[in-house]
PDB file of all heavy atoms in Angstrom:
ATOM      1  N   MET A   1      83.091 111.247  42.843  1.00  0.00           N
ATOM      2  CA  MET A   1      82.905 112.045  44.043  1.00  0.00           C
ATOM      3  C   MET A   1      81.489 111.837  44.632  1.00  0.00           C
ATOM      4  O   MET A   1      81.360 111.759  45.892  1.00  0.00           O
ATOM      5  CB  MET A   1      83.001 113.570  43.648  1.00  0.00           C
ATOM      6  CG  MET A   1      82.737 114.405  44.852  1.00  0.00           C
ATOM      7  SD  MET A   1      83.644 115.860  44.688  1.00  0.00           S
ATOM      8  CE  MET A   1      82.907 116.845  45.991  1.00  0.00           C
ATOM      9  N   LEU A   2      80.566 111.570  43.865  1.00  0.00           N
ATOM     10  CA  LEU A   2      79.233 111.303  44.307  1.00  0.00           C
ATOM     11  C   LEU A   2      79.182 109.968  45.127  1.00  0.00           C
ATOM     12  O   LEU A   2      78.469 109.866  46.111  1.00  0.00           O
ATOM     13  CB  LEU A   2      78.202 111.241  43.085  1.00  0.00           C
ATOM     14  CG  LEU A   2      76.718 111.065  43.502  1.00  0.00           C
ATOM     15  CD1 LEU A   2      76.251 112.251  44.350  1.00  0.00           C
ATOM     16  CD2 LEU A   2      75.878 110.923  42.231  1.00  0.00           C
ATOM     17  N   GLY A   3      79.948 109.042  44.686  1.00  0.00           N
ATOM     18  CA  GLY A   3      79.994 107.653  45.458  1.00  0.00           C
ATOM     19  C   GLY A   3      80.598 107.954  46.796  1.00  0.00           C
ATOM     20  O   GLY A   3      80.094 107.216  47.709  1.00  0.00           O
ATOM     21  N   THR A   4      81.506 108.772  46.982  1.00  0.00           N
ATOM     22  CA  THR A   4      82.258 108.857  48.331  1.00  0.00           C
ATOM     23  C   THR A   4      81.215 109.652  49.243  1.00  0.00           C
ATOM     24  O   THR A   4      81.196 109.382  50.498  1.00  0.00           O
ATOM     25  CB  THR A   4      83.533 109.650  48.168  1.00  0.00           C
ATOM     26  OG1 THR A   4      83.360 110.876  47.523  1.00  0.00           O
ATOM     27  CG2 THR A   4      84.554 108.746  47.559  1.00  0.00           C
ATOM     28  N   VAL A   5      80.447 110.548  48.673  1.00  0.00           N
ATOM     29  CA  VAL A   5      79.534 111.330  49.591  1.00  0.00           C
ATOM     30  C   VAL A   5      78.405 110.259  49.969  1.00  0.00           C
ATOM     31  O   VAL A   5      77.972 110.355  51.162  1.00  0.00           O
ATOM     32  CB  VAL A   5      78.858 112.496  48.771  1.00  0.00           C
ATOM     33  CG1 VAL A   5      77.766 113.158  49.450  1.00  0.00           C
ATOM     34  CG2 VAL A   5      79.966 113.437  48.490  1.00  0.00           C
ATOM     35  N   ALA A   6      77.923 109.384  49.110  1.00  0.00           N
ATOM     36  CA  ALA A   6      76.884 108.487  49.472  1.00  0.00           C
ATOM     37  C   ALA A   6      77.349 107.532  50.556  1.00  0.00           C
ATOM     38  O   ALA A   6      76.667 107.107  51.455  1.00  0.00           O
ATOM     39  CB  ALA A   6      76.346 107.790  48.261  1.00  0.00           C
ATOM     40  N   LEU A   7      78.555 106.957  50.361  1.00  0.00           N
ATOM     41  CA  LEU A   7      79.166 106.024  51.363  1.00  0.00           C
ATOM     42  C   LEU A   7      79.630 106.698  52.652  1.00  0.00           C
ATOM     43  O   LEU A   7      79.833 105.930  53.647  1.00  0.00           O
ATOM     44  CB  LEU A   7      80.298 105.270  50.748  1.00  0.00           C
ATOM     45  CG  LEU A   7      79.891 104.355  49.535  1.00  0.00           C
ATOM     46  CD1 LEU A   7      81.150 103.764  48.940  1.00  0.00           C
ATOM     47  CD2 LEU A   7      78.920 103.298  50.011  1.00  0.00           C
ATOM     48  N   GLY A   8      79.894 107.930  52.649  1.00  0.00           N
ATOM     49  CA  GLY A   8      80.286 108.716  53.848  1.00  0.00           C
ATOM     50  C   GLY A   8      79.292 108.675  54.998  1.00  0.00           C
ATOM     51  O   GLY A   8      79.619 108.853  56.166  1.00  0.00           O
ATOM     52  N   GLY A   9      78.070 108.466  54.648  1.00  0.00           N
ATOM     53  CA  GLY A   9      76.895 108.623  55.720  1.00  0.00           C
ATOM     54  C   GLY A   9      76.478 107.239  56.209  1.00  0.00           C
ATOM     55  O   GLY A   9      75.363 107.196  56.798  1.00  0.00           O
ATOM     56  N   CYS A  10      77.259 106.196  56.104  1.00  0.00           N
ATOM     57  CA  CYS A  10      76.900 104.828  56.429  1.00  0.00           C
ATOM     58  C   CYS A  10      76.865 104.804  57.978  1.00  0.00           C
ATOM     59  O   CYS A  10      77.723 105.350  58.618  1.00  0.00           O
ATOM     60  CB  CYS A  10      77.786 103.804  55.968  1.00  0.00           C
ATOM     61  SG  CYS A  10      77.507 103.496  54.213  1.00  0.00           S
ATOM     62  N   ILE A  11      75.789 104.130  58.542  1.00  0.00           N
ATOM     63  CA  ILE A  11      75.714 103.995  60.056  1.00  0.00           C
ATOM     64  C   ILE A  11      75.846 102.551  60.336  1.00  0.00           C
ATOM     65  O   ILE A  11      75.199 101.724  59.685  1.00  0.00           O
ATOM     66  CB  ILE A  11      74.358 104.611  60.482  1.00  0.00           C
ATOM     67  CG1 ILE A  11      74.370 106.128  60.227  1.00  0.00           C
ATOM     68  CG2 ILE A  11      74.290 104.268  61.942  1.00  0.00           C
ATOM     69  CD1 ILE A  11      73.127 106.699  60.539  1.00  0.00           C
ATOM     70  N   THR A  12      76.642 102.131  61.360  1.00  0.00           N
ATOM     71  CA  THR A  12      76.686 100.807  61.751  1.00  0.00           C
ATOM     72  C   THR A  12      76.012 100.589  63.131  1.00  0.00           C
ATOM     73  O   THR A  12      76.205 101.540  64.010  1.00  0.00           O
ATOM     74  CB  THR A  12      78.135 100.330  61.885  1.00  0.00           C
ATOM     75  OG1 THR A  12      78.865 101.085  62.737  1.00  0.00           O
ATOM     76  CG2 THR A  12      78.748 100.216  60.494  1.00  0.00           C
ATOM     77  N   VAL A  13      75.333  99.587  63.344  1.00  0.00           N
ATOM     78  CA  VAL A  13      74.533  99.334  64.575  1.00  0.00           C
ATOM     79  C   VAL A  13      75.114  97.963  65.162  1.00  0.00           C
ATOM     80  O   VAL A  13      74.977  97.000  64.506  1.00  0.00           O
ATOM     81  CB  VAL A  13      73.074  99.261  64.342  1.00  0.00           C
ATOM     82  CG1 VAL A  13      72.282  98.967  65.629  1.00  0.00           C
ATOM     83  CG2 VAL A  13      72.523 100.607  63.795  1.00  0.00           C
ATOM     84  N   ASN A  14      75.546  98.039  66.335  1.00  0.00           N
ATOM     85  CA  ASN A  14      76.062  96.842  66.983  1.00  0.00           C
ATOM     86  C   ASN A  14      75.082  96.480  68.099  1.00  0.00           C
ATOM     87  O   ASN A  14      74.546  97.341  68.901  1.00  0.00           O
ATOM     88  CB  ASN A  14      77.423  97.089  67.547  1.00  0.00           C
ATOM     89  CG  ASN A  14      78.460  97.400  66.528  1.00  0.00           C
ATOM     90  OD1 ASN A  14      78.324  96.764  65.375  1.00  0.00           O
ATOM     91  ND2 ASN A  14      79.431  98.094  66.844  1.00  0.00           N
ATOM     92  N   ALA A  15      74.871  95.134  68.341  1.00  0.00           N
ATOM     93  CA  ALA A  15      74.042  94.675  69.366  1.00  0.00           C
ATOM     94  C   ALA A  15      74.803  94.906  70.653  1.00  0.00           C
ATOM     95  O   ALA A  15      76.017  94.733  70.721  1.00  0.00           O
ATOM     96  CB  ALA A  15      73.676  93.100  69.207  1.00  0.00           C
ATOM     97  N   PRO A  16      74.070  95.101  71.838  1.00  0.00           N
ATOM     98  CA  PRO A  16      74.757  95.237  73.118  1.00  0.00           C
ATOM     99  C   PRO A  16      75.262  93.874  73.506  1.00  0.00           C
ATOM    100  O   PRO A  16      74.801  92.846  73.194  1.00  0.00           O
ATOM    101  CB  PRO A  16      73.567  95.686  74.059  1.00  0.00           C
ATOM    102  CG  PRO A  16      72.265  95.238  73.360  1.00  0.00           C
ATOM    103  CD  PRO A  16      72.698  95.267  71.895  1.00  0.00           C
ATOM    104  N   GLU A  17      76.329  94.013  74.370  1.00  0.00           N
ATOM    105  CA  GLU A  17      76.956  92.729  74.889  1.00  0.00           C
ATOM    106  C   GLU A  17      76.125  92.091  75.897  1.00  0.00           C
ATOM    107  O   GLU A  17      76.068  90.833  76.039  1.00  0.00           O
ATOM    108  CB  GLU A  17      78.430  93.076  75.391  1.00  0.00           C
ATOM    109  CG  GLU A  17      79.325  93.550  74.310  1.00  0.00           C
ATOM    110  CD  GLU A  17      80.680  93.839  74.855  1.00  0.00           C
ATOM    111  OE1 GLU A  17      81.044  93.446  75.939  1.00  0.00           O
ATOM    112  OE2 GLU A  17      81.568  94.452  74.144  1.00  0.00           O
ATOM    113  N   GLU A  18      75.408  92.747  76.785  1.00  0.00           N
ATOM    114  CA  GLU A  18      74.566  92.210  77.808  1.00  0.00           C
ATOM    115  C   GLU A  18      73.157  92.231  77.318  1.00  0.00           C
ATOM    116  O   GLU A  18      72.691  93.221  76.576  1.00  0.00           O
ATOM    117  CB  GLU A  18      74.712  93.058  79.093  1.00  0.00           C
ATOM    118  CG  GLU A  18      76.100  93.069  79.576  1.00  0.00           C
ATOM    119  CD  GLU A  18      76.148  93.851  80.971  1.00  0.00           C
ATOM    120  OE1 GLU A  18      75.189  94.226  81.498  1.00  0.00           O
ATOM    121  OE2 GLU A  18      77.256  94.077  81.428  1.00  0.00           O
ATOM    122  N   PRO A  19      72.348  91.184  77.672  1.00  0.00           N
ATOM    123  CA  PRO A  19      70.940  91.197  77.294  1.00  0.00           C
ATOM    124  C   PRO A  19      70.120  92.202  77.928  1.00  0.00           C
ATOM    125  O   PRO A  19      70.438  92.641  79.043  1.00  0.00           O
ATOM    126  CB  PRO A  19      70.461  89.711  77.774  1.00  0.00           C
ATOM    127  CG  PRO A  19      71.392  89.492  78.796  1.00  0.00           C
ATOM    128  CD  PRO A  19      72.779  90.081  78.552  1.00  0.00           C
ATOM    129  N   ILE A  20      69.051  92.640  77.287  1.00  0.00           N
ATOM    130  CA  ILE A  20      68.151  93.680  77.789  1.00  0.00           C
ATOM    131  C   ILE A  20      67.107  92.897  78.642  1.00  0.00           C
ATOM    132  O   ILE A  20      66.524  91.934  78.264  1.00  0.00           O
ATOM    133  CB  ILE A  20      67.448  94.389  76.655  1.00  0.00           C
ATOM    134  CG1 ILE A  20      68.467  95.170  75.909  1.00  0.00           C
ATOM    135  CG2 ILE A  20      66.341  95.331  77.220  1.00  0.00           C
ATOM    136  CD1 ILE A  20      67.893  95.704  74.601  1.00  0.00           C
ATOM    137  N   VAL A  21      66.923  93.382  79.945  1.00  0.00           N
ATOM    138  CA  VAL A  21      66.109  92.702  80.832  1.00  0.00           C
ATOM    139  C   VAL A  21      64.886  93.614  81.170  1.00  0.00           C
ATOM    140  O   VAL A  21      65.038  94.754  81.562  1.00  0.00           O
ATOM    141  CB  VAL A  21      66.850  92.257  82.149  1.00  0.00           C
ATOM    142  CG1 VAL A  21      65.903  91.652  83.096  1.00  0.00           C
ATOM    143  CG2 VAL A  21      67.905  91.361  81.833  1.00  0.00           C
ATOM    144  N   ILE A  22      63.587  92.995  81.057  1.00  0.00           N
ATOM    145  CA  ILE A  22      62.563  93.766  81.397  1.00  0.00           C
ATOM    146  C   ILE A  22      61.751  93.134  82.390  1.00  0.00           C
ATOM    147  O   ILE A  22      61.411  91.899  82.244  1.00  0.00           O
ATOM    148  CB  ILE A  22      61.572  94.024  80.109  1.00  0.00           C
ATOM    149  CG1 ILE A  22      62.350  94.802  79.037  1.00  0.00           C
ATOM    150  CG2 ILE A  22      60.306  94.737  80.549  1.00  0.00           C
ATOM    151  CD1 ILE A  22      61.610  94.916  77.734  1.00  0.00           C
ATOM    152  N   GLU A  23      61.602  93.697  83.577  1.00  0.00           N
ATOM    153  CA  GLU A  23      60.908  93.001  84.751  1.00  0.00           C
ATOM    154  C   GLU A  23      59.530  93.389  84.782  1.00  0.00           C
ATOM    155  O   GLU A  23      59.231  94.676  84.967  1.00  0.00           O
ATOM    156  CB  GLU A  23      61.640  93.227  86.037  1.00  0.00           C
ATOM    157  CG  GLU A  23      63.090  92.622  86.081  1.00  0.00           C
ATOM    158  CD  GLU A  23      63.786  92.769  87.346  1.00  0.00           C
ATOM    159  OE1 GLU A  23      63.026  92.885  88.374  1.00  0.00           O
ATOM    160  OE2 GLU A  23      65.052  92.719  87.307  1.00  0.00           O
ATOM    161  N   LEU A  24      58.560  92.424  84.873  1.00  0.00           N
ATOM    162  CA  LEU A  24      57.191  92.803  84.971  1.00  0.00           C
ATOM    163  C   LEU A  24      56.521  92.072  86.190  1.00  0.00           C
ATOM    164  O   LEU A  24      55.300  91.975  86.289  1.00  0.00           O
ATOM    165  CB  LEU A  24      56.449  92.359  83.693  1.00  0.00           C
ATOM    166  CG  LEU A  24      56.911  92.954  82.372  1.00  0.00           C
ATOM    167  CD1 LEU A  24      56.163  92.310  81.234  1.00  0.00           C
ATOM    168  CD2 LEU A  24      56.625  94.416  82.360  1.00  0.00           C
ATOM    169  N   ASN A  25      57.339  91.671  87.067  1.00  0.00           N
ATOM    170  CA  ASN A  25      56.881  90.923  88.294  1.00  0.00           C
ATOM    171  C   ASN A  25      55.881  91.717  89.124  1.00  0.00           C
ATOM    172  O   ASN A  25      54.999  91.118  89.715  1.00  0.00           O
ATOM    173  CB  ASN A  25      58.075  90.506  89.092  1.00  0.00           C
ATOM    174  CG  ASN A  25      59.042  89.510  88.378  1.00  0.00           C
ATOM    175  OD1 ASN A  25      58.562  88.879  87.477  1.00  0.00           O
ATOM    176  ND2 ASN A  25      60.307  89.501  88.800  1.00  0.00           N
ATOM    177  N   VAL A  26      56.019  92.959  89.207  1.00  0.00           N
ATOM    178  CA  VAL A  26      55.235  93.802  90.086  1.00  0.00           C
ATOM    179  C   VAL A  26      53.704  93.688  89.682  1.00  0.00           C
ATOM    180  O   VAL A  26      52.895  93.375  90.476  1.00  0.00           O
ATOM    181  CB  VAL A  26      55.649  95.280  90.095  1.00  0.00           C
ATOM    182  CG1 VAL A  26      54.729  96.124  90.955  1.00  0.00           C
ATOM    183  CG2 VAL A  26      57.120  95.369  90.624  1.00  0.00           C
ATOM    184  N   ASN A  27      53.370  93.925  88.413  1.00  0.00           N
ATOM    185  CA  ASN A  27      52.027  93.892  87.960  1.00  0.00           C
ATOM    186  C   ASN A  27      51.419  92.475  88.033  1.00  0.00           C
ATOM    187  O   ASN A  27      50.258  92.286  88.504  1.00  0.00           O
ATOM    188  CB  ASN A  27      51.967  94.391  86.514  1.00  0.00           C
ATOM    189  CG  ASN A  27      52.258  95.800  86.344  1.00  0.00           C
ATOM    190  OD1 ASN A  27      52.094  96.531  87.271  1.00  0.00           O
ATOM    191  ND2 ASN A  27      52.668  96.235  85.241  1.00  0.00           N
ATOM    192  N   ILE A  28      52.181  91.529  87.750  1.00  0.00           N
ATOM    193  CA  ILE A  28      51.648  90.110  87.830  1.00  0.00           C
ATOM    194  C   ILE A  28      51.452  89.771  89.400  1.00  0.00           C
ATOM    195  O   ILE A  28      50.357  89.163  89.676  1.00  0.00           O
ATOM    196  CB  ILE A  28      52.696  89.065  87.337  1.00  0.00           C
ATOM    197  CG1 ILE A  28      52.812  89.355  85.730  1.00  0.00           C
ATOM    198  CG2 ILE A  28      52.255  87.701  87.530  1.00  0.00           C
ATOM    199  CD1 ILE A  28      53.892  88.656  85.160  1.00  0.00           C
ATOM    200  N   ARG A  29      52.296  90.183  90.239  1.00  0.00           N
ATOM    201  CA  ARG A  29      52.035  89.850  91.653  1.00  0.00           C
ATOM    202  C   ARG A  29      50.852  90.515  92.164  1.00  0.00           C
ATOM    203  O   ARG A  29      50.135  89.849  93.031  1.00  0.00           O
ATOM    204  CB  ARG A  29      53.292  90.240  92.353  1.00  0.00           C
ATOM    205  CG  ARG A  29      53.242  89.918  93.764  1.00  0.00           C
ATOM    206  CD  ARG A  29      54.657  90.234  94.474  1.00  0.00           C
ATOM    207  NE  ARG A  29      54.520  89.936  95.905  1.00  0.00           N
ATOM    208  CZ  ARG A  29      55.414  90.439  96.757  1.00  0.00           C
ATOM    209  NH1 ARG A  29      56.383  91.183  96.465  1.00  0.00           N
ATOM    210  NH2 ARG A  29      55.312  90.096  98.080  1.00  0.00           N
ATOM    211  N   GLN A  30      50.680  91.714  91.837  1.00  0.00           N
ATOM    212  CA  GLN A  30      49.486  92.404  92.364  1.00  0.00           C
ATOM    213  C   GLN A  30      48.197  91.802  91.866  1.00  0.00           C
ATOM    214  O   GLN A  30      47.183  91.719  92.582  1.00  0.00           O
ATOM    215  CB  GLN A  30      49.583  93.935  91.881  1.00  0.00           C
ATOM    216  CG  GLN A  30      50.581  94.728  92.579  1.00  0.00           C
ATOM    217  CD  GLN A  30      50.717  96.117  92.002  1.00  0.00           C
ATOM    218  OE1 GLN A  30      50.192  96.378  91.021  1.00  0.00           O
ATOM    219  NE2 GLN A  30      51.419  96.941  92.713  1.00  0.00           N
ATOM    220  N   GLU A  31      48.153  91.350  90.646  1.00  0.00           N
ATOM    221  CA  GLU A  31      46.995  90.671  90.108  1.00  0.00           C
ATOM    222  C   GLU A  31      46.690  89.411  90.806  1.00  0.00           C
ATOM    223  O   GLU A  31      45.589  89.082  91.157  1.00  0.00           O
ATOM    224  CB  GLU A  31      47.227  90.333  88.573  1.00  0.00           C
ATOM    225  CG  GLU A  31      45.923  89.819  87.935  1.00  0.00           C
ATOM    226  CD  GLU A  31      46.095  89.618  86.453  1.00  0.00           C
ATOM    227  OE1 GLU A  31      47.064  90.171  85.918  1.00  0.00           O
ATOM    228  OE2 GLU A  31      45.301  88.842  85.841  1.00  0.00           O
ATOM    229  N   VAL A  32      47.743  88.591  91.066  1.00  0.00           N
ATOM    230  CA  VAL A  32      47.490  87.336  91.810  1.00  0.00           C
ATOM    231  C   VAL A  32      46.950  87.589  93.104  1.00  0.00           C
ATOM    232  O   VAL A  32      46.101  86.778  93.650  1.00  0.00           O
ATOM    233  CB  VAL A  32      48.870  86.504  91.844  1.00  0.00           C
ATOM    234  CG1 VAL A  32      48.679  85.340  92.785  1.00  0.00           C
ATOM    235  CG2 VAL A  32      49.212  86.051  90.507  1.00  0.00           C
ATOM    236  N   ILE A  33      47.515  88.500  93.944  1.00  0.00           N
ATOM    237  CA  ILE A  33      47.039  88.832  95.318  1.00  0.00           C
ATOM    238  C   ILE A  33      45.596  89.310  95.206  1.00  0.00           C
ATOM    239  O   ILE A  33      44.873  88.921  96.146  1.00  0.00           O
ATOM    240  CB  ILE A  33      47.985  89.875  95.943  1.00  0.00           C
ATOM    241  CG1 ILE A  33      49.314  89.233  96.157  1.00  0.00           C
ATOM    242  CG2 ILE A  33      47.454  90.496  97.203  1.00  0.00           C
ATOM    243  CD1 ILE A  33      50.425  90.258  96.643  1.00  0.00           C
ATOM    244  N   TYR A  34      45.302  90.109  94.315  1.00  0.00           N
ATOM    245  CA  TYR A  34      43.901  90.578  94.163  1.00  0.00           C
ATOM    246  C   TYR A  34      42.970  89.455  93.972  1.00  0.00           C
ATOM    247  O   TYR A  34      41.915  89.340  94.526  1.00  0.00           O
ATOM    248  CB  TYR A  34      43.789  91.659  93.086  1.00  0.00           C
ATOM    249  CG  TYR A  34      42.415  92.050  92.727  1.00  0.00           C
ATOM    250  CD1 TYR A  34      41.772  92.973  93.633  1.00  0.00           C
ATOM    251  CD2 TYR A  34      41.626  91.586  91.715  1.00  0.00           C
ATOM    252  CE1 TYR A  34      40.490  93.358  93.433  1.00  0.00           C
ATOM    253  CE2 TYR A  34      40.360  92.020  91.469  1.00  0.00           C
ATOM    254  CZ  TYR A  34      39.855  92.905  92.360  1.00  0.00           C
ATOM    255  OH  TYR A  34      38.437  93.318  92.064  1.00  0.00           O
ATOM    256  N   ARG A  35      43.385  88.560  93.091  1.00  0.00           N
ATOM    257  CA  ARG A  35      42.426  87.317  92.879  1.00  0.00           C
ATOM    258  C   ARG A  35      42.383  86.426  94.007  1.00  0.00           C
ATOM    259  O   ARG A  35      41.224  85.963  94.286  1.00  0.00           O
ATOM    260  CB  ARG A  35      42.976  86.580  91.569  1.00  0.00           C
ATOM    261  CG  ARG A  35      42.784  87.238  90.345  1.00  0.00           C
ATOM    262  CD  ARG A  35      43.196  86.356  89.113  1.00  0.00           C
ATOM    263  NE  ARG A  35      43.083  87.012  87.883  1.00  0.00           N
ATOM    264  CZ  ARG A  35      43.405  86.636  86.746  1.00  0.00           C
ATOM    265  NH1 ARG A  35      44.030  85.307  86.737  1.00  0.00           N
ATOM    266  NH2 ARG A  35      43.238  87.230  85.652  1.00  0.00           N
ATOM    267  N   LEU A  36      43.390  86.275  94.789  1.00  0.00           N
ATOM    268  CA  LEU A  36      43.336  85.424  96.004  1.00  0.00           C
ATOM    269  C   LEU A  36      42.434  86.073  97.010  1.00  0.00           C
ATOM    270  O   LEU A  36      41.637  85.456  97.659  1.00  0.00           O
ATOM    271  CB  LEU A  36      44.724  85.263  96.548  1.00  0.00           C
ATOM    272  CG  LEU A  36      45.606  84.241  95.827  1.00  0.00           C
ATOM    273  CD1 LEU A  36      46.966  84.246  96.384  1.00  0.00           C
ATOM    274  CD2 LEU A  36      45.105  82.849  95.881  1.00  0.00           C
ATOM    275  N   ALA A  37      42.535  87.481  97.145  1.00  0.00           N
ATOM    276  CA  ALA A  37      41.660  88.132  98.086  1.00  0.00           C
ATOM    277  C   ALA A  37      40.231  88.056  97.743  1.00  0.00           C
ATOM    278  O   ALA A  37      39.352  87.765  98.537  1.00  0.00           O
ATOM    279  CB  ALA A  37      42.047  89.616  98.216  1.00  0.00           C
ATOM    280  N   GLU A  38      39.923  88.150  96.411  1.00  0.00           N
ATOM    281  CA  GLU A  38      38.531  87.908  95.988  1.00  0.00           C
ATOM    282  C   GLU A  38      37.962  86.632  96.180  1.00  0.00           C
ATOM    283  O   GLU A  38      36.855  86.321  96.748  1.00  0.00           O
ATOM    284  CB  GLU A  38      38.529  88.312  94.474  1.00  0.00           C
ATOM    285  CG  GLU A  38      37.048  88.321  93.956  1.00  0.00           C
ATOM    286  CD  GLU A  38      37.043  88.637  92.491  1.00  0.00           C
ATOM    287  OE1 GLU A  38      38.059  89.041  91.827  1.00  0.00           O
ATOM    288  OE2 GLU A  38      35.899  88.584  91.914  1.00  0.00           O
ATOM    289  N   ASP A  39      38.779  85.511  95.915  1.00  0.00           N
ATOM    290  CA  ASP A  39      38.385  84.205  96.204  1.00  0.00           C
ATOM    291  C   ASP A  39      38.227  83.892  97.667  1.00  0.00           C
ATOM    292  O   ASP A  39      37.183  83.217  97.968  1.00  0.00           O
ATOM    293  CB  ASP A  39      39.454  83.201  95.595  1.00  0.00           C
ATOM    294  CG  ASP A  39      39.451  83.181  94.077  1.00  0.00           C
ATOM    295  OD1 ASP A  39      38.515  83.563  93.483  1.00  0.00           O
ATOM    296  OD2 ASP A  39      40.470  82.650  93.440  1.00  0.00           O
ATOM    297  N   ALA A  40      39.027  84.476  98.472  1.00  0.00           N
ATOM    298  CA  ALA A  40      38.899  84.240  99.877  1.00  0.00           C
ATOM    299  C   ALA A  40      37.564  84.914 100.357  1.00  0.00           C
ATOM    300  O   ALA A  40      36.908  84.366 101.160  1.00  0.00           O
ATOM    301  CB  ALA A  40      40.157  84.851 100.692  1.00  0.00           C
ATOM    302  N   GLY A  41      37.342  86.100  99.922  1.00  0.00           N
ATOM    303  CA  GLY A  41      36.021  86.806 100.303  1.00  0.00           C
ATOM    304  C   GLY A  41      34.780  85.963  99.830  1.00  0.00           C
ATOM    305  O   GLY A  41      33.838  85.814 100.635  1.00  0.00           O
ATOM    306  N   ASN A  42      34.868  85.371  98.707  1.00  0.00           N
ATOM    307  CA  ASN A  42      33.729  84.556  98.251  1.00  0.00           C
ATOM    308  C   ASN A  42      33.562  83.256  99.041  1.00  0.00           C
ATOM    309  O   ASN A  42      32.491  82.905  99.412  1.00  0.00           O
ATOM    310  CB  ASN A  42      33.937  84.145  96.715  1.00  0.00           C
ATOM    311  CG  ASN A  42      33.797  85.359  95.752  1.00  0.00           C
ATOM    312  OD1 ASN A  42      33.250  86.345  96.165  1.00  0.00           O
ATOM    313  ND2 ASN A  42      34.354  85.266  94.638  1.00  0.00           N
ATOM    314  N   THR A  43      34.688  82.680  99.405  1.00  0.00           N
ATOM    315  CA  THR A  43      34.624  81.434 100.236  1.00  0.00           C
ATOM    316  C   THR A  43      34.075  81.758 101.666  1.00  0.00           C
ATOM    317  O   THR A  43      33.330  80.994 102.169  1.00  0.00           O
ATOM    318  CB  THR A  43      36.117  80.876 100.380  1.00  0.00           C
ATOM    319  OG1 THR A  43      36.621  80.597  99.078  1.00  0.00           O
ATOM    320  CG2 THR A  43      36.045  79.598 101.213  1.00  0.00           C
ATOM    321  N   ILE A  44      34.514  82.902 102.178  1.00  0.00           N
ATOM    322  CA  ILE A  44      33.927  83.259 103.518  1.00  0.00           C
ATOM    323  C   ILE A  44      32.458  83.504 103.457  1.00  0.00           C
ATOM    324  O   ILE A  44      31.663  83.092 104.335  1.00  0.00           O
ATOM    325  CB  ILE A  44      34.772  84.411 104.091  1.00  0.00           C
ATOM    326  CG1 ILE A  44      36.154  84.033 104.479  1.00  0.00           C
ATOM    327  CG2 ILE A  44      33.951  85.031 105.336  1.00  0.00           C
ATOM    328  CD1 ILE A  44      37.000  85.281 104.735  1.00  0.00           C
ATOM    329  N   GLU A  45      31.949  84.173 102.395  1.00  0.00           N
ATOM    330  CA  GLU A  45      30.496  84.444 102.255  1.00  0.00           C
ATOM    331  C   GLU A  45      29.777  83.208 102.071  1.00  0.00           C
ATOM    332  O   GLU A  45      28.666  83.085 102.566  1.00  0.00           O
ATOM    333  CB  GLU A  45      30.325  85.352 101.079  1.00  0.00           C
ATOM    334  CG  GLU A  45      30.767  86.764 101.343  1.00  0.00           C
ATOM    335  CD  GLU A  45      30.569  87.713 100.091  1.00  0.00           C
ATOM    336  OE1 GLU A  45      29.981  87.205  99.112  1.00  0.00           O
ATOM    337  OE2 GLU A  45      31.001  88.932 100.124  1.00  0.00           O
ATOM    338  N   GLU A  46      30.282  82.281 101.249  1.00  0.00           N
ATOM    339  CA  GLU A  46      29.580  80.972 100.971  1.00  0.00           C
ATOM    340  C   GLU A  46      29.610  80.061 102.249  1.00  0.00           C
ATOM    341  O   GLU A  46      28.668  79.214 102.357  1.00  0.00           O
ATOM    342  CB  GLU A  46      30.249  80.284  99.850  1.00  0.00           C
ATOM    343  CG  GLU A  46      30.055  81.070  98.489  1.00  0.00           C
ATOM    344  CD  GLU A  46      30.884  80.415  97.327  1.00  0.00           C
ATOM    345  OE1 GLU A  46      31.656  79.403  97.628  1.00  0.00           O
ATOM    346  OE2 GLU A  46      30.774  80.876  96.194  1.00  0.00           O
ATOM    347  N   ASN A  47      30.554  80.149 103.118  1.00  0.00           N
ATOM    348  CA  ASN A  47      30.748  79.192 104.183  1.00  0.00           C
ATOM    349  C   ASN A  47      30.818  80.108 105.519  1.00  0.00           C
ATOM    350  O   ASN A  47      31.698  79.838 106.284  1.00  0.00           O
ATOM    351  CB  ASN A  47      31.981  78.279 104.088  1.00  0.00           C
ATOM    352  CG  ASN A  47      32.019  77.543 102.800  1.00  0.00           C
ATOM    353  OD1 ASN A  47      30.991  76.825 102.545  1.00  0.00           O
ATOM    354  ND2 ASN A  47      32.977  77.588 102.028  1.00  0.00           N
ATOM    355  N   ALA A  48      29.902  80.933 105.696  1.00  0.00           N
ATOM    356  CA  ALA A  48      29.932  81.861 106.887  1.00  0.00           C
ATOM    357  C   ALA A  48      29.751  81.041 108.192  1.00  0.00           C
ATOM    358  O   ALA A  48      30.294  81.489 109.147  1.00  0.00           O
ATOM    359  CB  ALA A  48      28.755  82.852 106.808  1.00  0.00           C
ATOM    360  N   ASP A  49      29.173  79.911 108.155  1.00  0.00           N
ATOM    361  CA  ASP A  49      28.896  79.175 109.367  1.00  0.00           C
ATOM    362  C   ASP A  49      30.175  78.505 109.967  1.00  0.00           C
ATOM    363  O   ASP A  49      30.273  78.270 111.183  1.00  0.00           O
ATOM    364  CB  ASP A  49      27.821  78.119 109.131  1.00  0.00           C
ATOM    365  CG  ASP A  49      28.123  77.168 107.994  1.00  0.00           C
ATOM    366  OD1 ASP A  49      28.895  77.579 107.015  1.00  0.00           O
ATOM    367  OD2 ASP A  49      27.782  76.095 107.979  1.00  0.00           O
ATOM    368  N   ILE A  50      31.255  78.237 109.121  1.00  0.00           N
ATOM    369  CA  ILE A  50      32.422  77.703 109.637  1.00  0.00           C
ATOM    370  C   ILE A  50      33.433  78.674 109.992  1.00  0.00           C
ATOM    371  O   ILE A  50      34.458  78.366 110.617  1.00  0.00           O
ATOM    372  CB  ILE A  50      32.986  76.684 108.542  1.00  0.00           C
ATOM    373  CG1 ILE A  50      33.439  77.423 107.344  1.00  0.00           C
ATOM    374  CG2 ILE A  50      32.043  75.596 108.262  1.00  0.00           C
ATOM    375  CD1 ILE A  50      34.304  76.540 106.357  1.00  0.00           C
ATOM    376  N   PHE A  51      33.171  80.005 109.751  1.00  0.00           N
ATOM    377  CA  PHE A  51      34.186  81.013 110.226  1.00  0.00           C
ATOM    378  C   PHE A  51      33.562  81.675 111.375  1.00  0.00           C
ATOM    379  O   PHE A  51      33.204  82.488 111.798  1.00  0.00           O
ATOM    380  CB  PHE A  51      34.367  81.972 109.099  1.00  0.00           C
ATOM    381  CG  PHE A  51      35.229  81.455 107.981  1.00  0.00           C
ATOM    382  CD1 PHE A  51      34.724  80.913 106.757  1.00  0.00           C
ATOM    383  CD2 PHE A  51      36.611  81.219 108.104  1.00  0.00           C
ATOM    384  CE1 PHE A  51      35.436  80.310 105.769  1.00  0.00           C
ATOM    385  CE2 PHE A  51      37.351  80.643 107.108  1.00  0.00           C
ATOM    386  CZ  PHE A  51      36.778  80.187 106.009  1.00  0.00           C
TER     387      PHE A  51
END
């Protein structure tokens, strides 16, 4: 009887059929735009005579 009580609580876990997708494009895009804006500002300051 003790054996059936121990086996009665088994849990099975199945993997999902579709893959889990995590999108992080928003944060990466904002960082790239920020860096480009900073580089453009530095270029304008260094070459003020051509702008």
